[in-house]
N, C-alpha and C positions, 0 to 999 in steps of 0.2 A: 109569440107576442110581437107583433111588428112594430117597432118604433125607431124614431129618429135618434141618432146618437152624435151630435155635432161634436167637432174636435174641440179641445180645451180653449176657453175663451181667454185670450191674453192681452186684447187690446180694448182701448176705450170705446172704439166704434163697435166692437164686438158686444161690449157691455151695454151699449146704448140700445143695440138691436134686441138683446135679451130682455131689458127693461120693458121695451115695448110689447114683446111676447108675453111676459108675465103680467103686465097690466091688463092684458085682455083675457087673462085666465081667472076664473072665479075662485079656483082652489089650486094651491101650489104645494108641493112637498118640498121640504127643506132639510138639509143635514150639513155638517161640516167635517172636516178631518183636521186635526191638530198636530203639533209636534211635541206633545207632553212627555214622550218617552226620550226626547232627545235635548229639550231645553228647560232651563230652570223657569224662565218667563215665558210659558206657553202662549201660542197665538194660533189663529185660524190660517191654514195653509191653503185649503181647497174648500169650495162650497159647491154642493150639489142641489140642483133644482129639477123637480119633475112636474110636467104638465100631463094632460091626459095622452098626449101623443108623443112626448119627446123628454129626454134626460139631458140636462145641461151641466157642465162642469166649469167652473170659474177659478182662475188662478188668483187666489187672495194674496200671494206674495207679490205679484206684479201689479194689481190693481187695487185701487180704493173703491170698495163697494158701497160707499155712503149714498151714491145716486139711487141705489134699489131701495133706499129706505122709504121713499113714498109708495113703493108696491105694497108694503106690508103695513103702512099706516092708514090704509084704506079700510073702514070698518066693513066693507062689503066683501072682502077678500079673506078667505080661510088659509092660514098657514098650517100645514100639517107636519108635525115632528114626530119622532119616536124618541122618548126620553129627552125632551127639549130643554130640560133643566140643565143639561150638560153644555148645551150650546148657546142658549139665549143670552146669558150673561155676557158672553164674549161678542156676540153680535151687537149688543148694546154698548159695550165698553168701547170696542174698535171702531164701529160705524155708526153708533147712535141709533140703531134700529129699534122700533116699537113694534110689537106684534099685537095689533088691535083685536084680531080674532084667531084663535088658536085651537086646534084639534091635536091632542097628544095621544098617539095610538098605545104607547106604554100606559099611561094613566088610565085611559079608557079600559084596558085589559085588566088593571088592577081593580077598578070599580067594579067590573063584572066578575071578578073572582076567578080569572084565569089561573090554573096552576103554574103556566110557564108564560110570563109576560115579555120575555126577550123578543127581538124582531125575528130572530131565526126560527123560534118555536111557532110564533104566530103565523109566519109564511108557510111553514111546513104543515100546520094544521088547516089553513083555509085554502092554499093554492098549490099544495104539494111542491113547493119550491124549496131547494136547499141552498143555504147561504154559505159560501166558503169563506171562512174568517181568517185565512192565513195571513192577510195584511192588517190584522187588528192593531198590531204594534210596529207598522212599517214607519218608515221615515218619509212623511209627506212633503218634506222640502225638496225632495228629489225631482230635478228637472233635467232633461225632458221626461215627463211623467210616463212610466212604462204603460203599455196597453192593457196588461193584466190588472194593474192597480187602478187604471181608469174605469174598467169595467166593474171591479169590486165596489168602487166608490158609486157608481151609478145604481148597483143594485140595492143600496142603502135607501134610495128614494123612489126607485122604480115601481114598487107595489104599494107605497103608502097611500095613494088615493083610493085604490080598490079596497085596501084594508080599512081605511076610514069608513067606507059605505057600509061594510059588514058590521063593524064596531057600532056605528051610529045607529043602525037598525036594532041591534041587540040592546043598546042603551035604553033606546025608546020602548022596547018591548018589556024590558025589566023595570021600567019606570025610574031608572037611574041617571037620565040624562042631565037633570039639574045639578045632581052630585057632581057628576063628570065635569060639567061646565065650570063649576065652582073650582075644581082642581086645575081646570085649564087656565082659568084667570090668575090663579096664584103661581102657576109656572110661567105665564107670561110676563109677570112682574119681577121675575129673578134677576137679581143685580149681580155684577161683578164685584168681588172684594179682593183687594191687594193681598197677595201672599204674606203671611206673618210668621215670624219664627217663634215657636215655644221652646224655650230653653230646657224646660222639664219634659219635652218630648221623648227624650232618651228612654225614659221609663216603659214606653210602649214598644221598645224594640224586644223581639223574641228573645228570651233568655236574660233580660236586664234584671228582672225581679229576683231571679235566682243567683244573680251574680254576688260574689262575696262583698262585704261592706267596703274593703279597700279598693275595690274595682269602681266604685259607683262615682267617685270623684273623676276618675280618668274617663269613664264613659260619658259623663256630662260634657268634660272638656273636649274630647274627641268629637262628640255630636255637634257641638257648637263650631268647632274648627271646620268639619265637613260642611256644613251650612254655609258658612262664609265663603269657602272655596267653590262650592257649586254656584253661589251668586255671582262671584267674580268671573268664573269661566263660562257662565250661562249654560250649565249642564245639570241635569237632575242629581239630587244627592246620591242615589244609588250608583250613579255611574262615576262618581268620586270614589267611594268606597261602599261596598255592600253592608247591610246591618250586621250580618254574621261576623263580618271581619272586625267591625268597630268593637262587639263583644269580646272577641277573641283577644284583640290588642289590649282592652282595658283590663281583662282577667288575667292575662299573662303578659304585662308590659315588657317589651324589649329594652334593653340598656344602652344599645348602640345601634348604628346603621346596618351592621353585618347581622346582628340577631333580629332586627326588624325584617330584613329582606329574607331571612330564613323562615319566616312565619307562613308566608304565602307568595305565590307569583302573581303580583298584581302591578300594573304600571304606576299607579299612585304611590305605592311603597318605594318605587324607584325614583320617581320625580319629586315627590314631596317628602322624602324621608325625614329631614332635619325638622321640618314644620310639624310633622307628626310626633317626632320625639319631643319637641317643645310642648305640644299640647298635652302629652302624657305627663311631663314634668309639672305643668301647671295644675293638672288634674290630681296628682298626688299632693300638691300644696294645699288643695282644698280640705284635706282631712276627711273626716266622716261627713258624708253628705246624706241628709234625710230623703227617704223615699217619698216622692210627690204623691199627692192624692191623684186618683184617676179622675179626669174631668166628668163633670156630672154627678160625682159621688160625694156624699157628705161624710164627715168624720163622726157624725152623731147618729147613733143607732135609732131606728124607729121604736117608739114606745109600744107596748102591748096592744093598746087601742089603735095606734096608727097602723101596726101590722095587721090588726084584724080588718080594719077598714080597707087596707090595701088588697088583702086576700079576696074580700068580698067584691071589690071593684073589678079584680082581675077575673073572677068567676064569671061576673055579669058580662064584661068584655068578651071572654072566650066563647060564652054561650051565643052572644049576639052575632060574633063573626061566623061561628058554625052555622048558625041560622041563614046568614046571608051568603055564605060560601066565599068569604074573603079572608085575607091575612088579617091577623089581629091588629096591626098597626093602621089598617084601613078604618077601625073603628076608633081606637085611641091608643097611642103608643104608650109604653111603661113610664117613659120619663114624665108624661103628663098625669098618669095614675099616681 
């Protein structure tokens, strides 16, 4: 597959040239790489575009990509994503992009009932191409961008236009194109929402429900402290303290710095020891903390009539999805049932 692979675009002049190229292309593949494993407030670091003949990389840390907005506001141009709902909110939030026409290969595969809808599986199935995912959790802020990371990024869009053609044909043949287009419009409308902190989120940590009652106040307090520290230092919460260490500290709270540092070798225990001990002290002062209800669950049990109706609806749903060869939530998810 002979393709052009220009160097990383880092200048306004380069971005202008790319804009002209994309405006001449009827279909453009798009993807992005973010710093979600390294920052509390994640952002786009690198953007990939592929046309029929070339793959382009744009340095989103150095350039304002807003001028590209007019490319995707054109109703005659199709933007092709794979799982675009992960990217579109950030394009809209950071650059004001609107995607007037979208084709999402992930959503198309789901509508068609593919057992594996990930990009790696689809490329292997249709083109016998193997994707190396070793940079899936890479730090995309690194500059200069290493050549192997650049090639990895290009691969995420290189085959999307060909994959679209395959899936588009299958959607038409199956009579499911209108259904898929409805999903594409929904994905194109995805919006960014600011990260909010749920003070009861500690209950979702592994082991939290089984923790003794006396530990739950400490766990709640530690969980809130970690979030604040993560926001202050612009780091993901797990890089401040991993979940399992929060549960360990809450279950067997140390009394002093020496005891704290004996629990585990972790840099945060060294640098933030007094703050952690203070959070544990505040947690003990909370006394008995009630276990929060899981989100989306009600504390009321279904009546017999409601339970019977739910089972009937679920049976109908499961039969329908089996007939269509799709996952159950493609017909209707449990929360709506």
